[in-house]
N, CA and C atoms as a LAMMPS dump frame, in Angstrom:
ITEM: TIMESTEP
0
ITEM: NUMBER OF ATOMS
537
ITEM: BOX BOUNDS ff ff ff
-5.0000000000000000e+02 5.0000000000000000e+02
-5.0000000000000000e+02 5.0000000000000000e+02
-5.0000000000000000e+02 5.0000000000000000e+02
ITEM: ATOMS id mol type element x y z
1 1 1 N 203.687 -106.559 140.19
2 1 2 C 202.29 -106.15 140.057
3 1 3 C 201.486 -106.747 141.209
4 2 1 N 200.651 -105.932 141.806
5 2 2 C 199.834 -106.367 142.943
6 2 3 C 198.57 -107.022 142.417
7 3 1 N 198.23 -108.148 142.988
8 3 2 C 196.997 -108.848 142.631
9 3 3 C 195.813 -107.892 142.835
10 4 1 N 194.921 -107.82 141.848
11 4 2 C 193.776 -106.901 141.889
12 4 3 C 192.922 -107.117 143.142
13 5 1 N 192.833 -108.343 143.637
14 5 2 C 192.017 -108.633 144.818
15 5 3 C 192.62 -108.034 146.091
16 6 1 N 193.898 -107.682 146.044
17 6 2 C 194.568 -107.124 147.22
18 6 3 C 194.696 -105.605 147.16
19 7 1 N 194.333 -105.012 146.018
20 7 2 C 194.41 -103.551 145.874
21 7 3 C 193.135 -102.902 146.394
22 8 1 N 193.283 -101.686 146.848
23 8 2 C 192.102 -100.894 147.196
24 8 3 C 191.453 -100.419 145.905
25 9 1 N 190.144 -100.225 145.94
26 9 2 C 189.42 -99.759 144.76
27 9 3 C 189.784 -98.3 144.474
28 10 1 N 189.512 -97.87 143.255
29 10 2 C 189.778 -96.473 142.875
30 10 3 C 189.009 -95.509 143.784
31 11 1 N 187.706 -95.731 144.061
32 11 2 C 187.021 -94.821 144.984
33 11 3 C 187.643 -94.815 146.386
34 12 1 N 188.07 -95.979 146.886
35 12 2 C 188.686 -96.032 148.218
36 12 3 C 189.973 -95.225 148.234
37 13 1 N 190.78 -95.354 147.179
38 13 2 C 192.018 -94.57 147.081
39 13 3 C 191.705 -93.084 146.998
40 14 1 N 190.718 -92.727 146.211
41 14 2 C 190.319 -91.323 146.07
42 14 3 C 189.915 -90.745 147.428
43 15 1 N 189.029 -91.46 148.134
44 15 2 C 188.59 -90.989 149.455
45 15 3 C 189.77 -90.888 150.42
46 16 1 N 190.666 -91.866 150.394
47 16 2 C 191.809 -91.875 151.302
48 16 3 C 192.695 -90.649 151.079
49 17 1 N 193.1 -90.412 149.842
50 17 2 C 194.055 -89.328 149.575
51 17 3 C 193.399 -87.956 149.678
52 18 1 N 192.135 -87.841 149.297
53 18 2 C 191.434 -86.568 149.48
54 18 3 C 191.25 -86.289 150.976
55 19 1 N 190.915 -87.318 151.736
56 19 2 C 190.797 -87.161 153.193
57 19 3 C 192.138 -86.757 153.794
58 20 1 N 193.214 -87.409 153.356
59 20 2 C 194.547 -87.089 153.89
60 20 3 C 194.876 -85.616 153.655
61 21 1 N 194.639 -85.137 152.445
62 21 2 C 194.935 -83.728 152.131
63 21 3 C 194.055 -82.79 152.959
64 22 1 N 192.787 -83.136 153.107
65 22 2 C 191.849 -82.303 153.867
66 22 3 C 192.211 -82.283 155.356
67 23 1 N 192.559 -83.43 155.899
68 23 2 C 192.925 -83.529 157.312
69 23 3 C 194.207 -82.74 157.581
70 24 1 N 195.211 -82.927 156.74
71 24 2 C 196.47 -82.194 156.941
72 24 3 C 196.251 -80.693 156.831
73 25 1 N 195.4 -80.258 155.916
74 25 2 C 195.087 -78.835 155.791
75 25 3 C 194.408 -78.317 157.05
76 26 1 N 193.439 -79.081 157.568
77 26 2 C 192.733 -78.671 158.789
78 26 3 C 193.699 -78.591 159.973
79 27 1 N 194.651 -79.515 160.049
80 27 2 C 195.626 -79.499 161.144
81 27 3 C 196.5 -78.244 161.049
82 28 1 N 197.015 -77.972 159.854
83 28 2 C 197.855 -76.776 159.673
84 28 3 C 197.064 -75.519 160.013
85 29 1 N 195.825 -75.442 159.536
86 29 2 C 194.985 -74.283 159.839
87 29 3 C 194.694 -74.174 161.336
88 30 1 N 194.519 -75.315 162.004
89 30 2 C 194.27 -75.311 163.445
90 30 3 C 195.441 -74.709 164.204
91 31 1 N 196.653 -75.109 163.849
92 31 2 C 197.823 -74.526 164.507
93 31 3 C 197.987 -73.054 164.123
94 32 1 N 197.722 -72.717 162.854
95 32 2 C 197.869 -71.323 162.401
96 32 3 C 196.895 -70.405 163.139
97 33 1 N 195.671 -70.853 163.34
98 33 2 C 194.687 -69.985 164.002
99 33 3 C 195.057 -69.758 165.46
100 34 1 N 195.654 -70.763 166.093
101 34 2 C 196.043 -70.608 167.486
102 34 3 C 197.282 -69.741 167.649
103 35 1 N 198.139 -69.723 166.645
104 35 2 C 199.38 -68.946 166.708
105 35 3 C 199.224 -67.523 166.19
106 36 1 N 198.14 -67.23 165.503
107 36 2 C 197.933 -65.901 164.916
108 36 3 C 197.475 -64.904 165.964
109 37 1 N 197.825 -63.668 165.739
110 37 2 C 197.32 -62.595 166.591
111 37 3 C 195.837 -62.408 166.317
112 38 1 N 195.054 -62.046 167.34
113 38 2 C 193.625 -61.798 167.124
114 38 3 C 193.411 -60.736 166.045
115 39 1 N 192.407 -60.976 165.222
116 39 2 C 192.094 -60.03 164.158
117 39 3 C 191.554 -60.745 162.939
118 40 1 N 191.461 -60.028 161.818
119 40 2 C 190.863 -60.595 160.605
120 40 3 C 191.577 -61.843 160.082
121 41 1 N 192.901 -61.858 160.151
122 41 2 C 193.643 -63.025 159.648
123 41 3 C 193.329 -64.258 160.505
124 42 1 N 193.328 -64.095 161.828
125 42 2 C 193.005 -65.215 162.705
126 42 3 C 191.575 -65.691 162.454
127 43 1 N 190.651 -64.747 162.266
128 43 2 C 189.266 -65.125 161.972
129 43 3 C 189.177 -65.924 160.681
130 44 1 N 189.981 -65.545 159.687
131 44 2 C 189.989 -66.278 158.415
132 44 3 C 190.498 -67.707 158.636
133 45 1 N 191.553 -67.858 159.466
134 45 2 C 192.054 -69.202 159.779
135 45 3 C 190.975 -70.031 160.476
136 46 1 N 190.258 -69.423 161.424
137 46 2 C 189.17 -70.133 162.108
138 46 3 C 188.103 -70.565 161.104
139 47 1 N 187.691 -69.666 160.226
140 47 2 C 186.661 -69.994 159.239
141 47 3 C 187.107 -71.135 158.329
142 48 1 N 188.354 -71.074 157.878
143 48 2 C 188.859 -72.138 156.999
144 48 3 C 188.982 -73.461 157.753
145 49 1 N 189.472 -73.41 158.992
146 49 2 C 189.592 -74.626 159.793
147 49 3 C 188.22 -75.285 159.978
148 50 1 N 187.229 -74.487 160.288
149 50 2 C 185.871 -75.031 160.46
150 50 3 C 185.327 -75.59 159.149
151 51 1 N 185.605 -74.909 158.044
152 51 2 C 185.143 -75.386 156.737
153 51 3 C 185.776 -76.73 156.394
154 52 1 N 187.084 -76.84 156.618
155 52 2 C 187.753 -78.109 156.333
156 52 3 C 187.288 -79.196 157.311
157 53 1 N 186.983 -78.821 158.556
158 53 2 C 186.435 -79.791 159.5
159 53 3 C 185.115 -80.363 159.021
160 54 1 N 184.279 -79.496 158.446
161 54 2 C 183.001 -79.958 157.898
162 54 3 C 183.245 -80.898 156.704
163 55 1 N 184.224 -80.554 155.865
164 55 2 C 184.576 -81.443 154.745
165 55 3 C 185.042 -82.799 155.251
166 56 1 N 185.828 -82.792 156.329
167 56 2 C 186.301 -84.057 156.91
168 56 3 C 185.119 -84.907 157.356
169 57 1 N 184.152 -84.274 157.979
170 57 2 C 182.954 -84.995 158.416
171 57 3 C 182.236 -85.628 157.223
172 58 1 N 182.044 -84.859 156.162
173 58 2 C 181.372 -85.38 154.968
174 58 3 C 182.179 -86.496 154.303
175 59 1 N 183.486 -86.276 154.162
176 59 2 C 184.337 -87.293 153.535
177 59 3 C 184.376 -88.581 154.348
178 60 1 N 184.425 -88.448 155.656
179 60 2 C 184.459 -89.641 156.507
180 60 3 C 183.157 -90.423 156.388
181 61 1 N 182.04 -89.724 156.365
182 61 2 C 180.747 -90.404 156.171
183 61 3 C 180.715 -91.104 154.814
184 62 1 N 181.227 -90.446 153.788
185 62 2 C 181.262 -91.05 152.449
186 62 3 C 182.194 -92.264 152.426
187 63 1 N 183.357 -92.139 153.069
188 63 2 C 184.306 -93.26 153.123
189 63 3 C 183.693 -94.463 153.822
190 64 1 N 183.046 -94.219 154.943
191 64 2 C 182.443 -95.331 155.673
192 64 3 C 181.309 -95.967 154.87
193 65 1 N 180.541 -95.138 154.17
194 65 2 C 179.487 -95.675 153.303
195 65 3 C 180.086 -96.538 152.209
196 66 1 N 181.184 -96.071 151.623
197 66 2 C 181.845 -96.851 150.571
198 66 3 C 182.377 -98.169 151.134
199 67 1 N 182.949 -98.126 152.348
200 67 2 C 183.483 -99.348 152.963
201 67 3 C 182.376 -100.376 153.217
202 68 1 N 181.166 -99.893 153.542
203 68 2 C 180.051 -100.824 153.721
204 68 3 C 179.661 -101.461 152.391
205 69 1 N 179.705 -100.668 151.328
206 69 2 C 179.353 -101.156 149.994
207 69 3 C 180.47 -102.026 149.417
208 70 1 N 181.715 -101.593 149.627
209 70 2 C 182.873 -102.278 149.06
210 70 3 C 183.938 -102.442 150.146
211 71 1 N 183.877 -103.554 150.899
212 71 2 C 184.837 -103.747 151.992
213 71 3 C 186.283 -103.703 151.494
214 72 1 N 187.19 -103.273 152.362
215 72 2 C 188.599 -103.211 151.953
216 72 3 C 189.154 -104.608 151.705
217 73 1 N 190.229 -104.679 150.936
218 73 2 C 190.844 -105.989 150.694
219 73 3 C 191.488 -106.515 151.97
220 74 1 N 191.772 -107.814 151.995
221 74 2 C 192.445 -108.366 153.178
222 74 3 C 193.842 -107.764 153.322
223 75 1 N 194.359 -107.805 154.535
224 75 2 C 195.719 -107.318 154.76
225 75 3 C 196.702 -108.23 154.046
226 76 1 N 197.903 -107.709 153.825
227 76 2 C 198.913 -108.52 153.144
228 76 3 C 199.216 -109.758 153.984
229 77 1 N 199.565 -110.833 153.306
230 77 2 C 199.835 -112.104 153.982
231 77 3 C 201.123 -112.01 154.804
232 78 1 N 201.162 -112.786 155.864
233 78 2 C 202.379 -112.921 156.637
234 78 3 C 202.577 -111.91 157.751
235 79 1 N 201.556 -111.097 158.024
236 79 2 C 201.702 -110.129 159.114
237 79 3 C 201.558 -110.821 160.457
238 80 1 N 202.365 -110.412 161.43
239 80 2 C 202.14 -110.932 162.783
240 80 3 C 200.76 -110.503 163.277
241 81 1 N 200.177 -111.312 164.125
242 81 2 C 198.835 -111.037 164.634
243 81 3 C 198.776 -109.672 165.307
244 82 1 N 199.809 -109.302 166.057
245 82 2 C 199.789 -108.025 166.769
246 82 3 C 199.737 -106.855 165.79
247 83 1 N 200.382 -106.978 164.62
248 83 2 C 200.338 -105.903 163.633
249 83 3 C 198.946 -105.796 162.998
250 84 1 N 198.321 -106.925 162.731
251 84 2 C 196.957 -106.894 162.201
252 84 3 C 196.013 -106.225 163.194
253 85 1 N 196.133 -106.595 164.472
254 85 2 C 195.274 -105.998 165.5
255 85 3 C 195.563 -104.505 165.642
256 86 1 N 196.841 -104.147 165.646
257 86 2 C 197.219 -102.733 165.774
258 86 3 C 196.66 -101.929 164.6
259 87 1 N 196.71 -102.491 163.403
260 87 2 C 196.176 -101.8 162.223
261 87 3 C 194.668 -101.616 162.35
262 88 1 N 193.962 -102.653 162.779
263 88 2 C 192.505 -102.558 162.925
264 88 3 C 192.112 -101.52 163.995
265 89 1 N 192.806 -101.55 165.124
266 89 2 C 192.503 -100.61 166.206
267 89 3 C 192.822 -99.177 165.76
268 90 1 N 193.955 -98.995 165.102
269 90 2 C 194.338 -97.658 164.638
270 90 3 C 193.341 -97.125 163.621
271 91 1 N 192.949 -97.952 162.662
272 91 2 C 191.968 -97.503 161.663
273 91 3 C 190.629 -97.163 162.321
274 92 1 N 190.19 -98.008 163.238
275 92 2 C 188.922 -97.729 163.929
276 92 3 C 189.017 -96.423 164.713
277 93 1 N 190.12 -96.229 165.416
278 93 2 C 190.299 -94.984 166.19
279 93 3 C 190.332 -93.768 165.274
280 94 1 N 190.983 -93.892 164.126
281 94 2 C 191.015 -92.776 163.167
282 94 3 C 189.597 -92.432 162.705
283 95 1 N 188.826 -93.43 162.327
284 95 2 C 187.461 -93.172 161.873
285 95 3 C 186.612 -92.555 162.981
286 96 1 N 186.753 -93.073 164.195
287 96 2 C 185.972 -92.519 165.314
288 96 3 C 186.333 -91.051 165.523
289 97 1 N 187.629 -90.752 165.561
290 97 2 C 188.052 -89.363 165.756
291 97 3 C 187.58 -88.464 164.616
292 98 1 N 187.634 -88.97 163.393
293 98 2 C 187.235 -88.154 162.238
294 98 3 C 185.733 -87.895 162.202
295 99 1 N 184.972 -88.68 162.938
296 99 2 C 183.54 -88.412 163.08
297 99 3 C 183.251 -87.563 164.314
298 100 1 N 183.912 -87.87 165.417
299 100 2 C 183.626 -87.196 166.684
300 100 3 C 184.192 -85.777 166.724
301 101 1 N 185.43 -85.612 166.262
302 101 2 C 186.09 -84.296 166.359
303 101 3 C 185.306 -83.163 165.717
304 102 1 N 184.811 -83.331 164.489
305 102 2 C 184.049 -82.212 163.9
306 102 3 C 182.815 -81.848 164.723
307 103 1 N 182.143 -82.847 165.286
308 103 2 C 180.96 -82.554 166.101
309 103 3 C 181.339 -81.849 167.4
310 104 1 N 182.44 -82.242 168.016
311 104 2 C 182.889 -81.583 169.239
312 104 3 C 183.272 -80.135 168.925
313 105 1 N 183.982 -79.933 167.8
314 105 2 C 184.335 -78.571 167.401
315 105 3 C 183.106 -77.739 167.082
316 106 1 N 182.156 -78.343 166.383
317 106 2 C 180.902 -77.664 166.026
318 106 3 C 180.134 -77.279 167.293
319 107 1 N 180.033 -78.235 168.229
320 107 2 C 179.317 -77.963 169.48
321 107 3 C 180.032 -76.892 170.294
322 108 1 N 181.359 -76.982 170.367
323 108 2 C 182.124 -75.994 171.11
324 108 3 C 182.017 -74.604 170.518
325 109 1 N 182.051 -74.533 169.193
326 109 2 C 181.911 -73.242 168.512
327 109 3 C 180.514 -72.679 168.723
328 110 1 N 179.508 -73.539 168.667
329 110 2 C 178.133 -73.104 168.933
330 110 3 C 178.013 -72.566 170.354
331 111 1 N 178.571 -73.3 171.32
332 111 2 C 178.511 -72.859 172.713
333 111 3 C 179.286 -71.552 172.913
334 112 1 N 180.317 -71.349 172.125
335 112 2 C 181.084 -70.1 172.19
336 112 3 C 180.268 -68.937 171.636
337 113 1 N 179.342 -69.261 170.728
338 113 2 C 178.492 -68.23 170.136
339 113 3 C 178.954 -67.764 168.773
340 114 1 N 179.922 -68.483 168.199
341 114 2 C 180.424 -68.097 166.873
342 114 3 C 179.68 -68.872 165.794
343 115 1 N 179.478 -68.215 164.676
344 115 2 C 178.833 -68.908 163.559
345 115 3 C 179.88 -69.731 162.813
346 116 1 N 179.419 -70.741 162.106
347 116 2 C 180.302 -71.576 161.307
348 116 3 C 179.888 -71.416 159.85
349 117 1 N 180.684 -70.638 159.13
350 117 2 C 180.445 -70.412 157.708
351 117 3 C 181.302 -71.4 156.93
352 118 1 N 180.682 -72.125 156.03
353 118 2 C 181.386 -73.121 155.233
354 118 3 C 181.817 -72.474 153.909
355 119 1 N 183.09 -72.092 153.882
356 119 2 C 183.7 -71.425 152.722
357 119 3 C 182.887 -70.231 152.239
358 120 1 N 182.172 -69.584 153.155
359 120 2 C 181.372 -68.416 152.806
360 120 3 C 180.121 -68.742 152.005
361 121 1 N 179.816 -70.02 151.839
362 121 2 C 178.67 -70.437 151.022
363 121 3 C 177.385 -70.556 151.838
364 122 1 N 177.486 -71.077 153.048
365 122 2 C 176.326 -71.245 153.924
366 122 3 C 176.833 -71.396 155.347
367 123 1 N 175.948 -71.194 156.29
368 123 2 C 176.282 -71.353 157.708
369 123 3 C 175.661 -72.638 158.237
370 124 1 N 176.415 -73.315 159.096
371 124 2 C 175.853 -74.466 159.789
372 124 3 C 174.959 -73.958 160.918
373 125 1 N 173.925 -74.706 161.242
374 125 2 C 173.088 -74.286 162.374
375 125 3 C 173.851 -74.468 163.684
376 126 1 N 173.49 -73.653 164.659
377 126 2 C 174.059 -73.819 165.992
378 126 3 C 173.461 -75.092 166.579
379 127 1 N 174.284 -75.939 167.157
380 127 2 C 173.754 -77.178 167.731
381 127 3 C 173.682 -77.109 169.255
382 128 1 N 174.235 -76.046 169.822
383 128 2 C 174.09 -75.769 171.253
384 128 3 C 173.822 -74.277 171.43
385 129 1 N 173.152 -73.959 172.509
386 129 2 C 172.962 -72.55 172.829
387 129 3 C 174.271 -71.994 173.383
388 130 1 N 174.407 -70.681 173.285
389 130 2 C 175.617 -70.041 173.778
390 130 3 C 175.757 -70.305 175.277
391 131 1 N 176.929 -70.836 175.647
392 131 2 C 177.22 -71.16 177.04
393 131 3 C 178.739 -71.215 177.176
394 132 1 N 179.31 -70.142 177.723
395 132 2 C 180.761 -70.013 177.807
396 132 3 C 181.403 -71.171 178.567
397 133 1 N 180.761 -71.618 179.644
398 133 2 C 181.321 -72.717 180.442
399 133 3 C 181.421 -74.001 179.604
400 134 1 N 180.405 -74.271 178.805
401 134 2 C 180.419 -75.462 177.956
402 134 3 C 181.495 -75.326 176.88
403 135 1 N 181.618 -74.139 176.285
404 135 2 C 182.639 -73.951 175.251
405 135 3 C 184.039 -74.132 175.827
406 136 1 N 184.23 -73.757 177.101
407 136 2 C 185.545 -73.9 177.735
408 136 3 C 185.891 -75.363 178.037
409 137 1 N 184.922 -76.245 177.938
410 137 2 C 185.163 -77.686 178.063
411 137 3 C 185.337 -78.303 176.681
412 138 1 N 184.428 -77.972 175.762
413 138 2 C 184.416 -78.625 174.453
414 138 3 C 185.581 -78.223 173.551
415 139 1 N 185.935 -76.952 173.534
416 139 2 C 187.003 -76.525 172.622
417 139 3 C 188.37 -77.089 173.022
418 140 1 N 188.736 -77.105 174.31
419 140 2 C 189.986 -77.802 174.668
420 140 3 C 189.91 -79.314 174.404
421 141 1 N 188.729 -79.904 174.58
422 141 2 C 188.564 -81.321 174.251
423 141 3 C 188.818 -81.536 172.761
424 142 1 N 188.281 -80.66 171.93
425 142 2 C 188.514 -80.734 170.486
426 142 3 C 190.018 -80.671 170.199
427 143 1 N 190.719 -79.769 170.884
428 143 2 C 192.166 -79.655 170.697
429 143 3 C 192.906 -80.906 171.136
430 144 1 N 192.505 -81.48 172.262
431 144 2 C 193.144 -82.705 172.748
432 144 3 C 192.889 -83.87 171.782
433 145 1 N 191.671 -83.94 171.262
434 145 2 C 191.371 -84.97 170.26
435 145 3 C 192.213 -84.752 169.006
436 146 1 N 192.448 -83.49 168.669
437 146 2 C 193.293 -83.166 167.519
438 146 3 C 194.719 -83.649 167.702
439 147 1 N 195.258 -83.468 168.894
440 147 2 C 196.613 -83.961 169.173
441 147 3 C 196.652 -85.487 169.143
442 148 1 N 195.587 -86.117 169.631
443 148 2 C 195.48 -87.578 169.566
444 148 3 C 195.44 -88.029 168.106
445 149 1 N 194.672 -87.311 167.292
446 149 2 C 194.607 -87.616 165.865
447 149 3 C 195.992 -87.496 165.236
448 150 1 N 196.716 -86.44 165.571
449 150 2 C 198.07 -86.268 165.029
450 150 3 C 198.957 -87.462 165.39
451 151 1 N 198.884 -87.92 166.632
452 151 2 C 199.685 -89.073 167.056
453 151 3 C 199.303 -90.319 166.257
454 152 1 N 198.009 -90.539 166.079
455 152 2 C 197.564 -91.703 165.3
456 152 3 C 197.985 -91.598 163.842
457 153 1 N 197.959 -90.384 163.296
458 153 2 C 198.397 -90.201 161.912
459 153 3 C 199.885 -90.503 161.766
460 154 1 N 200.689 -90.074 162.739
461 154 2 C 202.117 -90.405 162.706
462 154 3 C 202.308 -91.915 162.753
463 155 1 N 201.534 -92.603 163.583
464 155 2 C 201.621 -94.064 163.644
465 155 3 C 201.214 -94.686 162.309
466 156 1 N 200.114 -94.206 161.735
467 156 2 C 199.598 -94.726 160.473
468 156 3 C 200.621 -94.546 159.344
469 157 1 N 201.145 -93.333 159.237
470 157 2 C 202.13 -93.043 158.189
471 157 3 C 203.419 -93.817 158.456
472 158 1 N 203.842 -93.844 159.72
473 158 2 C 205.051 -94.596 160.07
474 158 3 C 204.922 -96.072 159.752
475 159 1 N 203.758 -96.645 160.042
476 159 2 C 203.542 -98.068 159.743
477 159 3 C 203.573 -98.311 158.238
478 160 1 N 202.958 -97.42 157.463
479 160 2 C 202.976 -97.582 156.005
480 160 3 C 204.411 -97.525 155.472
481 161 1 N 205.198 -96.589 155.982
482 161 2 C 206.596 -96.469 155.543
483 161 3 C 207.421 -97.67 156.015
484 162 1 N 207.164 -98.159 157.227
485 162 2 C 207.84 -99.359 157.728
486 162 3 C 207.564 -100.548 156.807
487 163 1 N 206.303 -100.716 156.448
488 163 2 C 205.958 -101.832 155.556
489 163 3 C 206.617 -101.685 154.193
490 164 1 N 206.703 -100.47 153.717
491 164 2 C 207.266 -100.244 152.384
492 164 3 C 208.788 -100.403 152.364
493 165 1 N 209.465 -99.779 153.325
494 165 2 C 210.928 -99.74 153.272
495 165 3 C 211.62 -100.839 154.075
496 166 1 N 210.995 -101.342 155.146
497 166 2 C 211.637 -102.354 155.972
498 166 3 C 211.121 -103.743 155.616
499 167 1 N 209.799 -103.922 155.696
500 167 2 C 209.224 -105.24 155.356
501 167 3 C 209.196 -105.48 153.851
502 168 1 N 209.193 -104.377 153.09
503 168 2 C 209.153 -104.426 151.621
504 168 3 C 207.954 -105.238 151.112
505 169 1 N 206.789 -105.026 151.78
506 169 2 C 205.574 -105.684 151.317
507 169 3 C 204.699 -104.674 150.57
508 170 1 N 203.518 -105.084 150.175
509 170 2 C 202.65 -104.256 149.323
510 170 3 C 201.655 -103.388 150.095
511 171 1 N 201.798 -103.278 151.411
512 171 2 C 200.838 -102.535 152.213
513 171 3 C 200.629 -101.116 151.675
514 172 1 N 201.681 -100.386 151.426
515 172 2 C 201.564 -99.012 150.928
516 172 3 C 201.213 -98.998 149.443
517 173 1 N 201.893 -99.834 148.653
518 173 2 C 201.68 -99.814 147.195
519 173 3 C 200.217 -100.049 146.812
520 174 1 N 199.502 -100.845 147.571
521 174 2 C 198.118 -101.141 147.173
522 174 3 C 197.161 -99.972 147.432
523 175 1 N 197.628 -98.922 148.156
524 175 2 C 196.811 -97.734 148.38
525 175 3 C 197.287 -96.57 147.508
526 176 1 N 198.429 -96.719 146.854
527 176 2 C 198.933 -95.64 146.014
528 176 3 C 198.08 -95.502 144.75
529 177 1 N 197.975 -94.275 144.228
530 177 2 C 197.234 -94.087 142.971
531 177 3 C 197.848 -94.935 141.854
532 178 1 N 197.022 -95.307 140.931
533 178 2 C 197.502 -96.132 139.816
534 178 3 C 197.396 -97.605 140.131
535 179 1 N 198.068 -98.424 139.33
536 179 2 C 197.979 -99.878 139.472
537 179 3 C 198.943 -100.407 140.472
């Protein structure tokens, strides 16, 4: 049994796993929209990708607000200093990307001149005027940030699995649902 002081709170776990599902969905949709032939299906992938991107932005803001209210527990004891630093840098980079990427995508889409409908419920306002040259910079930047995010996610997941199966510590267990 993990000491309660070392476990993440129920809201932190909820935000983490909901964010994980939302991020993975947005990534799959991002690749699907790029691989689809132009037409209604590709447009649907774009709309869904943008909708999930907006959800990621909201969830990340909520997660950060929760972290300010309820700081995460300390890392498990006995970690080498380099692993603690790597974890802190990786988490910070993930949060930065999860805030910056949606805005870059939103700005790039605005500059492209496309509307952003959130699950068909409402449209986000355009944050830039239509400018093809700007969209040709921002949208590839959004894609490059997405690939960077994927690399960081592989590191994050790999580190959690390393701690669970190799170090056999509580790093992963304290974020899993339940006790």
